[in-house]
mmJSON file of the N, C-alpha and C atoms, coordinates in Angstrom:
{"data_MODEL":{"atom_site":{
"group_PDB":["ATOM","ATOM","ATOM","ATOM","ATOM","ATOM","ATOM","ATOM","ATOM","ATOM","ATOM","ATOM","ATOM","ATOM","ATOM","ATOM","ATOM","ATOM","ATOM","ATOM","ATOM","ATOM","ATOM","ATOM","ATOM","ATOM","ATOM","ATOM","ATOM","ATOM","ATOM","ATOM","ATOM","ATOM","ATOM","ATOM","ATOM","ATOM","ATOM","ATOM","ATOM","ATOM","ATOM","ATOM","ATOM","ATOM","ATOM","ATOM","ATOM","ATOM","ATOM","ATOM","ATOM","ATOM","ATOM","ATOM","ATOM","ATOM","ATOM","ATOM","ATOM","ATOM","ATOM","ATOM","ATOM","ATOM","ATOM","ATOM","ATOM","ATOM","ATOM","ATOM","ATOM","ATOM","ATOM","ATOM","ATOM","ATOM","ATOM","ATOM","ATOM","ATOM","ATOM","ATOM","ATOM","ATOM","ATOM","ATOM","ATOM","ATOM","ATOM","ATOM","ATOM","ATOM","ATOM","ATOM","ATOM","ATOM","ATOM","ATOM","ATOM","ATOM","ATOM","ATOM","ATOM","ATOM","ATOM","ATOM","ATOM","ATOM","ATOM","ATOM","ATOM","ATOM","ATOM","ATOM","ATOM","ATOM","ATOM","ATOM","ATOM","ATOM","ATOM","ATOM","ATOM","ATOM","ATOM","ATOM","ATOM","ATOM","ATOM","ATOM","ATOM","ATOM","ATOM","ATOM","ATOM","ATOM","ATOM","ATOM","ATOM","ATOM","ATOM","ATOM","ATOM","ATOM","ATOM","ATOM","ATOM","ATOM","ATOM","ATOM","ATOM","ATOM","ATOM","ATOM","ATOM","ATOM","ATOM","ATOM","ATOM","ATOM","ATOM","ATOM","ATOM","ATOM","ATOM","ATOM","ATOM","ATOM","ATOM","ATOM","ATOM","ATOM","ATOM","ATOM","ATOM","ATOM","ATOM","ATOM","ATOM","ATOM","ATOM"],
"id":[1,2,3,4,5,6,7,8,9,10,11,12,13,14,15,16,17,18,19,20,21,22,23,24,25,26,27,28,29,30,31,32,33,34,35,36,37,38,39,40,41,42,43,44,45,46,47,48,49,50,51,52,53,54,55,56,57,58,59,60,61,62,63,64,65,66,67,68,69,70,71,72,73,74,75,76,77,78,79,80,81,82,83,84,85,86,87,88,89,90,91,92,93,94,95,96,97,98,99,100,101,102,103,104,105,106,107,108,109,110,111,112,113,114,115,116,117,118,119,120,121,122,123,124,125,126,127,128,129,130,131,132,133,134,135,136,137,138,139,140,141,142,143,144,145,146,147,148,149,150,151,152,153,154,155,156,157,158,159,160,161,162,163,164,165,166,167,168,169,170,171,172,173,174,175,176,177,178,179,180,181,182,183],
"type_symbol":["N","C","C","N","C","C","N","C","C","N","C","C","N","C","C","N","C","C","N","C","C","N","C","C","N","C","C","N","C","C","N","C","C","N","C","C","N","C","C","N","C","C","N","C","C","N","C","C","N","C","C","N","C","C","N","C","C","N","C","C","N","C","C","N","C","C","N","C","C","N","C","C","N","C","C","N","C","C","N","C","C","N","C","C","N","C","C","N","C","C","N","C","C","N","C","C","N","C","C","N","C","C","N","C","C","N","C","C","N","C","C","N","C","C","N","C","C","N","C","C","N","C","C","N","C","C","N","C","C","N","C","C","N","C","C","N","C","C","N","C","C","N","C","C","N","C","C","N","C","C","N","C","C","N","C","C","N","C","C","N","C","C","N","C","C","N","C","C","N","C","C","N","C","C","N","C","C","N","C","C","N","C","C"],
"label_atom_id":["N","CA","C","N","CA","C","N","CA","C","N","CA","C","N","CA","C","N","CA","C","N","CA","C","N","CA","C","N","CA","C","N","CA","C","N","CA","C","N","CA","C","N","CA","C","N","CA","C","N","CA","C","N","CA","C","N","CA","C","N","CA","C","N","CA","C","N","CA","C","N","CA","C","N","CA","C","N","CA","C","N","CA","C","N","CA","C","N","CA","C","N","CA","C","N","CA","C","N","CA","C","N","CA","C","N","CA","C","N","CA","C","N","CA","C","N","CA","C","N","CA","C","N","CA","C","N","CA","C","N","CA","C","N","CA","C","N","CA","C","N","CA","C","N","CA","C","N","CA","C","N","CA","C","N","CA","C","N","CA","C","N","CA","C","N","CA","C","N","CA","C","N","CA","C","N","CA","C","N","CA","C","N","CA","C","N","CA","C","N","CA","C","N","CA","C","N","CA","C","N","CA","C","N","CA","C","N","CA","C","N","CA","C"],
"label_alt_id":[null,null,null,null,null,null,null,null,null,null,null,null,null,null,null,null,null,null,null,null,null,null,null,null,null,null,null,null,null,null,null,null,null,null,null,null,null,null,null,null,null,null,null,null,null,null,null,null,null,null,null,null,null,null,null,null,null,null,null,null,null,null,null,null,null,null,null,null,null,null,null,null,null,null,null,null,null,null,null,null,null,null,null,null,null,null,null,null,null,null,null,null,null,null,null,null,null,null,null,null,null,null,null,null,null,null,null,null,null,null,null,null,null,null,null,null,null,null,null,null,null,null,null,null,null,null,null,null,null,null,null,null,null,null,null,null,null,null,null,null,null,null,null,null,null,null,null,null,null,null,null,null,null,null,null,null,null,null,null,null,null,null,null,null,null,null,null,null,null,null,null,null,null,null,null,null,null,null,null,null,null,null,null],
"label_comp_id":["MET","MET","MET","PHE","PHE","PHE","PHE","PHE","PHE","GLU","GLU","GLU","PHE","PHE","PHE","GLU","GLU","GLU","PRO","PRO","PRO","GLY","GLY","GLY","ASP","ASP","ASP","LYS","LYS","LYS","VAL","VAL","VAL","THR","THR","THR","ASN","ASN","ASN","PRO","PRO","PRO","GLN","GLN","GLN","ASN","ASN","ASN","LYS","LYS","LYS","ASP","ASP","ASP","TRP","TRP","TRP","GLY","GLY","GLY","ILE","ILE","ILE","GLY","GLY","GLY","GLN","GLN","GLN","VAL","VAL","VAL","GLN","GLN","GLN","SER","SER","SER","ILE","ILE","ILE","ILE","ILE","ILE","LYS","LYS","LYS","ASN","ASN","ASN","LYS","LYS","LYS","ILE","ILE","ILE","THR","THR","THR","ILE","ILE","ILE","ASN","ASN","ASN","PHE","PHE","PHE","GLU","GLU","GLU","ASN","ASN","ASN","ALA","ALA","ALA","GLY","GLY","GLY","LYS","LYS","LYS","LYS","LYS","LYS","VAL","VAL","VAL","ILE","ILE","ILE","ASN","ASN","ASN","ALA","ALA","ALA","GLU","GLU","GLU","ASN","ASN","ASN","ILE","ILE","ILE","LYS","LYS","LYS","LEU","LEU","LEU","GLU","GLU","GLU","LYS","LYS","LYS","TYR","TYR","TYR","GLU","GLU","GLU","ASP","ASP","ASP","ASN","ASN","ASN","GLY","GLY","GLY","THR","THR","THR","ARG","ARG","ARG","GLY","GLY","GLY"],
"label_asym_id":["A","A","A","A","A","A","A","A","A","A","A","A","A","A","A","A","A","A","A","A","A","A","A","A","A","A","A","A","A","A","A","A","A","A","A","A","A","A","A","A","A","A","A","A","A","A","A","A","A","A","A","A","A","A","A","A","A","A","A","A","A","A","A","A","A","A","A","A","A","A","A","A","A","A","A","A","A","A","A","A","A","A","A","A","A","A","A","A","A","A","A","A","A","A","A","A","A","A","A","A","A","A","A","A","A","A","A","A","A","A","A","A","A","A","A","A","A","A","A","A","A","A","A","A","A","A","A","A","A","A","A","A","A","A","A","A","A","A","A","A","A","A","A","A","A","A","A","A","A","A","A","A","A","A","A","A","A","A","A","A","A","A","A","A","A","A","A","A","A","A","A","A","A","A","A","A","A","A","A","A","A","A","A"],
"label_entity_id":["1","1","1","1","1","1","1","1","1","1","1","1","1","1","1","1","1","1","1","1","1","1","1","1","1","1","1","1","1","1","1","1","1","1","1","1","1","1","1","1","1","1","1","1","1","1","1","1","1","1","1","1","1","1","1","1","1","1","1","1","1","1","1","1","1","1","1","1","1","1","1","1","1","1","1","1","1","1","1","1","1","1","1","1","1","1","1","1","1","1","1","1","1","1","1","1","1","1","1","1","1","1","1","1","1","1","1","1","1","1","1","1","1","1","1","1","1","1","1","1","1","1","1","1","1","1","1","1","1","1","1","1","1","1","1","1","1","1","1","1","1","1","1","1","1","1","1","1","1","1","1","1","1","1","1","1","1","1","1","1","1","1","1","1","1","1","1","1","1","1","1","1","1","1","1","1","1","1","1","1","1","1","1"],
"label_seq_id":[1,1,1,2,2,2,3,3,3,4,4,4,5,5,5,6,6,6,7,7,7,8,8,8,9,9,9,10,10,10,11,11,11,12,12,12,13,13,13,14,14,14,15,15,15,16,16,16,17,17,17,18,18,18,19,19,19,20,20,20,21,21,21,22,22,22,23,23,23,24,24,24,25,25,25,26,26,26,27,27,27,28,28,28,29,29,29,30,30,30,31,31,31,32,32,32,33,33,33,34,34,34,35,35,35,36,36,36,37,37,37,38,38,38,39,39,39,40,40,40,41,41,41,42,42,42,43,43,43,44,44,44,45,45,45,46,46,46,47,47,47,48,48,48,49,49,49,50,50,50,51,51,51,52,52,52,53,53,53,54,54,54,55,55,55,56,56,56,57,57,57,58,58,58,59,59,59,60,60,60,61,61,61],
"pdbx_PDB_ins_code":[null,null,null,null,null,null,null,null,null,null,null,null,null,null,null,null,null,null,null,null,null,null,null,null,null,null,null,null,null,null,null,null,null,null,null,null,null,null,null,null,null,null,null,null,null,null,null,null,null,null,null,null,null,null,null,null,null,null,null,null,null,null,null,null,null,null,null,null,null,null,null,null,null,null,null,null,null,null,null,null,null,null,null,null,null,null,null,null,null,null,null,null,null,null,null,null,null,null,null,null,null,null,null,null,null,null,null,null,null,null,null,null,null,null,null,null,null,null,null,null,null,null,null,null,null,null,null,null,null,null,null,null,null,null,null,null,null,null,null,null,null,null,null,null,null,null,null,null,null,null,null,null,null,null,null,null,null,null,null,null,null,null,null,null,null,null,null,null,null,null,null,null,null,null,null,null,null,null,null,null,null,null,null],
"Cartn_x":[0.851,0.0,0.892,0.52,1.332,0.624,1.368,0.838,1.596,0.92,1.578,2.264,2.368,2.982,4.263,5.118,6.317,6.572,7.341,7.603,8.118,7.553,7.915,6.89,6.059,5.028,3.979,3.413,2.321,0.996,0.02,-1.272,-2.402,-3.623,-4.821,-5.78,-6.671,-7.708,-9.029,-9.561,-10.787,-11.979,-11.968,-13.07,-12.956,-11.773,-11.528,-10.636,-11.162,-10.354,-9.866,-10.61,-10.215,-8.931,-8.474,-7.203,-6.044,-6.258,-5.211,-4.273,-3.118,-2.117,-1.332,-1.103,-0.331,0.922,1.913,3.143,3.266,3.461,3.59,4.856,4.682,5.809,6.334,5.406,5.824,4.678,5.031,4.056,4.453,3.553,3.788,2.56,2.742,1.637,0.575,-0.653,-1.698,-1.931,-1.039,-1.162,-0.19,-0.728,0.096,0.012,1.144,1.197,1.471,0.604,0.673,0.576,1.393,1.328,0.594,-0.657,-1.481,-1.285,-1.302,-1.042,-2.102,-3.359,-4.432,-4.933,-4.485,-5.024,-3.943,-2.688,-1.618,-1.394,-0.803,-0.419,-1.625,-1.857,-2.954,-2.403,-2.952,-2.635,-3.846,-3.649,-4.718,-4.645,-5.784,-5.861,-6.129,-5.144,-5.232,-6.27,-6.752,-7.81,-9.165,-9.306,-10.583,-10.652,-9.512,-9.479,-8.579,-9.118,-8.358,-7.738,-6.441,-5.732,-5.462,-5.341,-4.984,-3.635,-2.795,-1.495,-1.679,-1.002,-1.091,-0.015,-0.463,0.472,0.576,1.749,1.986,2.317,1.376,1.534,2.249,2.99,3.74,2.851,1.661,0.746,0.989,1.83,2.109,3.24,3.122,4.069,5.369],
"Cartn_y":[-1.188,0.0,1.245,2.216,3.427,4.617,5.396,6.625,7.805,8.931,10.121,10.907,10.302,10.977,10.259,11.016,10.439,11.159,10.556,11.216,12.633,13.539,14.947,15.779,15.122,15.857,16.408,17.538,18.145,17.757,17.376,16.915,17.464,17.381,17.652,16.492,16.333,15.321,16.043,15.969,16.709,16.34,15.133,14.714,15.302,15.79,16.378,17.606,18.624,19.816,20.505,20.331,20.977,20.368,19.228,18.668,19.561,20.392,21.269,20.545,21.13,20.581,19.497,18.389,17.309,17.037,16.473,16.087,14.572,13.978,12.524,12.085,11.135,10.6,9.313,8.409,7.128,6.529,5.629,4.904,3.428,2.602,1.161,0.484,-0.131,-0.716,0.361,0.169,1.166,2.065,2.016,2.836,4.008,5.215,6.419,7.095,7.275,7.969,9.439,10.294,11.726,12.466,13.487,14.336,15.62,15.758,16.931,18.018,19.282,20.403,20.549,20.17,20.345,19.044,17.908,16.623,15.625,16.016,15.104,14.016,12.92,11.839,10.952,10.695,9.837,8.816,7.615,6.591,6.459,6.757,6.796,5.554,4.919,3.832,4.465,4.42,5.118,4.499,3.308,2.721,3.342,3.913,4.465,5.981,6.641,8.104,8.647,9.568,10.207,11.496,11.486,12.687,13.606,14.877,15.85,16.446,16.561,17.177,18.659,19.173,20.586,21.327,22.306,23.121,24.489,24.842,26.172,27.093,27.943,28.81,30.107,30.114,31.308,32.411,32.058,33.073,33.371,32.577,32.832,33.858,34.687,35.726,35.601],
"Cartn_z":[0.0,0.0,0.0,-0.792,-0.949,-0.308,0.456,1.037,0.469,0.366,-0.155,0.954,2.143,3.28,3.68,4.357,4.943,6.256,7.162,8.447,8.25,9.044,8.959,8.209,7.383,6.641,7.593,7.231,7.995,7.335,8.165,7.658,8.52,7.994,8.773,8.593,9.573,9.493,9.24,8.024,7.688,8.561,9.133,9.995,11.394,11.759,13.079,12.923,12.267,11.996,13.27,14.377,15.63,16.22,15.688,16.123,15.696,14.687,14.186,13.221,13.053,12.14,12.871,12.17,12.752,11.947,12.629,11.938,11.98,10.814,10.719,11.458,12.386,13.151,12.543,12.191,11.609,10.819,9.916,9.109,9.147,9.689,9.743,9.163,7.992,7.234,6.997,7.496,7.246,8.447,9.436,10.634,10.566,10.672,10.632,11.999,12.643,13.925,13.65,14.206,13.951,15.275,15.447,16.627,16.244,16.715,16.403,17.447,16.997,17.894,18.982,18.704,19.684,20.281,19.779,20.231,20.646,20.537,20.907,19.872,20.329,19.424,19.131,17.847,17.4,16.418,16.473,15.489,14.577,13.305,12.315,11.444,11.234,10.268,8.908,8.051,6.764,5.834,6.153,5.337,5.655,6.849,7.295,7.259,7.37,7.456,6.358,5.603,4.526,5.064,5.232,5.691,4.509,4.807,3.772,4.117,3.115,3.305,3.565,4.578,4.903,4.127,3.373,2.585,3.225,3.689,4.247,3.077,2.742,1.577,1.903,2.994,3.356,3.928,4.388,4.901,6.371,7.022,8.441,8.572,9.627,10.002,9.364],
"occupancy":[1.0,1.0,1.0,1.0,1.0,1.0,1.0,1.0,1.0,1.0,1.0,1.0,1.0,1.0,1.0,1.0,1.0,1.0,1.0,1.0,1.0,1.0,1.0,1.0,1.0,1.0,1.0,1.0,1.0,1.0,1.0,1.0,1.0,1.0,1.0,1.0,1.0,1.0,1.0,1.0,1.0,1.0,1.0,1.0,1.0,1.0,1.0,1.0,1.0,1.0,1.0,1.0,1.0,1.0,1.0,1.0,1.0,1.0,1.0,1.0,1.0,1.0,1.0,1.0,1.0,1.0,1.0,1.0,1.0,1.0,1.0,1.0,1.0,1.0,1.0,1.0,1.0,1.0,1.0,1.0,1.0,1.0,1.0,1.0,1.0,1.0,1.0,1.0,1.0,1.0,1.0,1.0,1.0,1.0,1.0,1.0,1.0,1.0,1.0,1.0,1.0,1.0,1.0,1.0,1.0,1.0,1.0,1.0,1.0,1.0,1.0,1.0,1.0,1.0,1.0,1.0,1.0,1.0,1.0,1.0,1.0,1.0,1.0,1.0,1.0,1.0,1.0,1.0,1.0,1.0,1.0,1.0,1.0,1.0,1.0,1.0,1.0,1.0,1.0,1.0,1.0,1.0,1.0,1.0,1.0,1.0,1.0,1.0,1.0,1.0,1.0,1.0,1.0,1.0,1.0,1.0,1.0,1.0,1.0,1.0,1.0,1.0,1.0,1.0,1.0,1.0,1.0,1.0,1.0,1.0,1.0,1.0,1.0,1.0,1.0,1.0,1.0,1.0,1.0,1.0,1.0,1.0,1.0],
"B_iso_or_equiv":[0.0,0.0,0.0,0.0,0.0,0.0,0.0,0.0,0.0,0.0,0.0,0.0,0.0,0.0,0.0,0.0,0.0,0.0,0.0,0.0,0.0,0.0,0.0,0.0,0.0,0.0,0.0,0.0,0.0,0.0,0.0,0.0,0.0,0.0,0.0,0.0,0.0,0.0,0.0,0.0,0.0,0.0,0.0,0.0,0.0,0.0,0.0,0.0,0.0,0.0,0.0,0.0,0.0,0.0,0.0,0.0,0.0,0.0,0.0,0.0,0.0,0.0,0.0,0.0,0.0,0.0,0.0,0.0,0.0,0.0,0.0,0.0,0.0,0.0,0.0,0.0,0.0,0.0,0.0,0.0,0.0,0.0,0.0,0.0,0.0,0.0,0.0,0.0,0.0,0.0,0.0,0.0,0.0,0.0,0.0,0.0,0.0,0.0,0.0,0.0,0.0,0.0,0.0,0.0,0.0,0.0,0.0,0.0,0.0,0.0,0.0,0.0,0.0,0.0,0.0,0.0,0.0,0.0,0.0,0.0,0.0,0.0,0.0,0.0,0.0,0.0,0.0,0.0,0.0,0.0,0.0,0.0,0.0,0.0,0.0,0.0,0.0,0.0,0.0,0.0,0.0,0.0,0.0,0.0,0.0,0.0,0.0,0.0,0.0,0.0,0.0,0.0,0.0,0.0,0.0,0.0,0.0,0.0,0.0,0.0,0.0,0.0,0.0,0.0,0.0,0.0,0.0,0.0,0.0,0.0,0.0,0.0,0.0,0.0,0.0,0.0,0.0,0.0,0.0,0.0,0.0,0.0,0.0],
"pdbx_formal_charge":[null,null,null,null,null,null,null,null,null,null,null,null,null,null,null,null,null,null,null,null,null,null,null,null,null,null,null,null,null,null,null,null,null,null,null,null,null,null,null,null,null,null,null,null,null,null,null,null,null,null,null,null,null,null,null,null,null,null,null,null,null,null,null,null,null,null,null,null,null,null,null,null,null,null,null,null,null,null,null,null,null,null,null,null,null,null,null,null,null,null,null,null,null,null,null,null,null,null,null,null,null,null,null,null,null,null,null,null,null,null,null,null,null,null,null,null,null,null,null,null,null,null,null,null,null,null,null,null,null,null,null,null,null,null,null,null,null,null,null,null,null,null,null,null,null,null,null,null,null,null,null,null,null,null,null,null,null,null,null,null,null,null,null,null,null,null,null,null,null,null,null,null,null,null,null,null,null,null,null,null,null,null,null],
"auth_seq_id":[1,1,1,2,2,2,3,3,3,4,4,4,5,5,5,6,6,6,7,7,7,8,8,8,9,9,9,10,10,10,11,11,11,12,12,12,13,13,13,14,14,14,15,15,15,16,16,16,17,17,17,18,18,18,19,19,19,20,20,20,21,21,21,22,22,22,23,23,23,24,24,24,25,25,25,26,26,26,27,27,27,28,28,28,29,29,29,30,30,30,31,31,31,32,32,32,33,33,33,34,34,34,35,35,35,36,36,36,37,37,37,38,38,38,39,39,39,40,40,40,41,41,41,42,42,42,43,43,43,44,44,44,45,45,45,46,46,46,47,47,47,48,48,48,49,49,49,50,50,50,51,51,51,52,52,52,53,53,53,54,54,54,55,55,55,56,56,56,57,57,57,58,58,58,59,59,59,60,60,60,61,61,61],
"auth_comp_id":["MET","MET","MET","PHE","PHE","PHE","PHE","PHE","PHE","GLU","GLU","GLU","PHE","PHE","PHE","GLU","GLU","GLU","PRO","PRO","PRO","GLY","GLY","GLY","ASP","ASP","ASP","LYS","LYS","LYS","VAL","VAL","VAL","THR","THR","THR","ASN","ASN","ASN","PRO","PRO","PRO","GLN","GLN","GLN","ASN","ASN","ASN","LYS","LYS","LYS","ASP","ASP","ASP","TRP","TRP","TRP","GLY","GLY","GLY","ILE","ILE","ILE","GLY","GLY","GLY","GLN","GLN","GLN","VAL","VAL","VAL","GLN","GLN","GLN","SER","SER","SER","ILE","ILE","ILE","ILE","ILE","ILE","LYS","LYS","LYS","ASN","ASN","ASN","LYS","LYS","LYS","ILE","ILE","ILE","THR","THR","THR","ILE","ILE","ILE","ASN","ASN","ASN","PHE","PHE","PHE","GLU","GLU","GLU","ASN","ASN","ASN","ALA","ALA","ALA","GLY","GLY","GLY","LYS","LYS","LYS","LYS","LYS","LYS","VAL","VAL","VAL","ILE","ILE","ILE","ASN","ASN","ASN","ALA","ALA","ALA","GLU","GLU","GLU","ASN","ASN","ASN","ILE","ILE","ILE","LYS","LYS","LYS","LEU","LEU","LEU","GLU","GLU","GLU","LYS","LYS","LYS","TYR","TYR","TYR","GLU","GLU","GLU","ASP","ASP","ASP","ASN","ASN","ASN","GLY","GLY","GLY","THR","THR","THR","ARG","ARG","ARG","GLY","GLY","GLY"],
"auth_asym_id":["A","A","A","A","A","A","A","A","A","A","A","A","A","A","A","A","A","A","A","A","A","A","A","A","A","A","A","A","A","A","A","A","A","A","A","A","A","A","A","A","A","A","A","A","A","A","A","A","A","A","A","A","A","A","A","A","A","A","A","A","A","A","A","A","A","A","A","A","A","A","A","A","A","A","A","A","A","A","A","A","A","A","A","A","A","A","A","A","A","A","A","A","A","A","A","A","A","A","A","A","A","A","A","A","A","A","A","A","A","A","A","A","A","A","A","A","A","A","A","A","A","A","A","A","A","A","A","A","A","A","A","A","A","A","A","A","A","A","A","A","A","A","A","A","A","A","A","A","A","A","A","A","A","A","A","A","A","A","A","A","A","A","A","A","A","A","A","A","A","A","A","A","A","A","A","A","A","A","A","A","A","A","A"],
"auth_atom_id":["N","CA","C","N","CA","C","N","CA","C","N","CA","C","N","CA","C","N","CA","C","N","CA","C","N","CA","C","N","CA","C","N","CA","C","N","CA","C","N","CA","C","N","CA","C","N","CA","C","N","CA","C","N","CA","C","N","CA","C","N","CA","C","N","CA","C","N","CA","C","N","CA","C","N","CA","C","N","CA","C","N","CA","C","N","CA","C","N","CA","C","N","CA","C","N","CA","C","N","CA","C","N","CA","C","N","CA","C","N","CA","C","N","CA","C","N","CA","C","N","CA","C","N","CA","C","N","CA","C","N","CA","C","N","CA","C","N","CA","C","N","CA","C","N","CA","C","N","CA","C","N","CA","C","N","CA","C","N","CA","C","N","CA","C","N","CA","C","N","CA","C","N","CA","C","N","CA","C","N","CA","C","N","CA","C","N","CA","C","N","CA","C","N","CA","C","N","CA","C","N","CA","C","N","CA","C","N","CA","C","N","CA","C"],
"pdbx_PDB_model_num":[1,1,1,1,1,1,1,1,1,1,1,1,1,1,1,1,1,1,1,1,1,1,1,1,1,1,1,1,1,1,1,1,1,1,1,1,1,1,1,1,1,1,1,1,1,1,1,1,1,1,1,1,1,1,1,1,1,1,1,1,1,1,1,1,1,1,1,1,1,1,1,1,1,1,1,1,1,1,1,1,1,1,1,1,1,1,1,1,1,1,1,1,1,1,1,1,1,1,1,1,1,1,1,1,1,1,1,1,1,1,1,1,1,1,1,1,1,1,1,1,1,1,1,1,1,1,1,1,1,1,1,1,1,1,1,1,1,1,1,1,1,1,1,1,1,1,1,1,1,1,1,1,1,1,1,1,1,1,1,1,1,1,1,1,1,1,1,1,1,1,1,1,1,1,1,1,1,1,1,1,1,1,1]
}}}
């Protein structure tokens, strides 16, 4: 199975936007461990949840 993410990438979970931006920590099979700024560390089953890559368009300070 191929994922478009790798450790260090920033992502969001569209189903839980209040979690904020997360950083991918590890990917093992279909389990992606992500550290979210508002929700802490979460293990996501990539077969059930579609993550979106966070693109920083240079809009921050």
